[in-house]
Steps between C-alpha positions, in 0.01 A plus 500: 500500500758453772226436756335237279834324447556500876158345557561228242844425644359473851231264374760280334702491821190393699442215255858380514529521878170321565597169343271245339185614681547859387555379145179296509299783657642746248353293217153596622567868418391566140769638270273792409537642851863604445415659165198692625577576864867471602413619849243220542761255373740623766242463777413153369858380486654681797214484749259224396745249353814614680355543849146367549559168326832465684349554846524164676223582748275326248637219285518529122250215481251685720555824309426315176174363639400839639576675171318242290197523730497879481530518122238230451266688733553820304446314169843614383545202271723665241846381593365273774677209336833653600391493863401135462854434378641700791288304746616167358862614508453614861388158617123513456380164371273477194224346710529794743446747216205291387355496851558875538292565190226266625501651849487859384213430263286506815661816639555712188246363253480234230605736221828583670569130551429396143713789370786394727468142376527622142814697590658202676416242234778593252759492778382159615512373144847642436633335816334167436260531793198277448176435684668201664734744678210682664284424801214253445146630484391302806801458731496372854428814700701634789363460855233749603527715811143428601491745794620791285262409219203471737578846637533651152185332373292598804600863454427503126170316537374720781608819323408428139286186499183693417673725247628232261474138610673402176812703577513365854459143374759528224748680724489202732479216250717629214753720675568392857408131475664453161718771339690595816573132572648414162862384550642660186581814699612515861250684726752780547526545122123510457478766768792690346344524154159582646639793700697618196186484286294696753763773516532515121123516463471783749285292741668556838170446682541129424859486626451464875380140483745394229808671642431339837453168322828554311687564824332199663630304199858616557540840330707723728435867568825590325396301194156660499664842512721400208192398300367852545822668388526263204143567386547876520682464168259257336165623632586862579562695817133602557378139520784409736433798725133400511615158623753631752250588779349151477843337520592725793185403688560129437862524617402685815217259580740208486754658732257623766 
């Protein structure tokens, strides 16, 4: 009993010392956790809320986007609304949440996207967020890096053009000439959520291109490392360790 009381007291101290962000992050921990697993509650409050969310290597806004992307990818929609609230409170705009759901529909599947939309809808309604607050369906697109796109498309066409012309066509027309150029999310943010989704889905073989793209778009090596340590809690250590060799190779290739 003494040990349990010590754990609970330490958790309370972590919440109090972390300030408003810790309080918001703590709201994402279900109350049942403390009743069923006091040790898990202590890890959640002391380490996840009290340390990981307080680490300034990655901003609270970025951590919110990364977490939302990971949970959406894993179809963990129960309680996802709390993470929508946390994201909004951390500076993520409603249109950015909307664009994240749209973007990740192509990277994690339509079912995950529609489920995330259902989880976000009550939060949007409660906060008075309407369709008018979101990005238009057909916005003016961002400029295209034609040289980079030509290189990407030549590789994909030459490698997979005879396997599935439809996939090659739609990858070009829907993703890289449309989705990736939508202005509702900055290119760095689109890369950030894509990398987070790939890690959470256990698809590190797709990371090399997207992590390089993320770093080309402004994500630093330190921030990328922080994404990995953050997702260890939300996606599990095995998926993160599967992604670590890919990240290591990308980092080394950019410094050599």
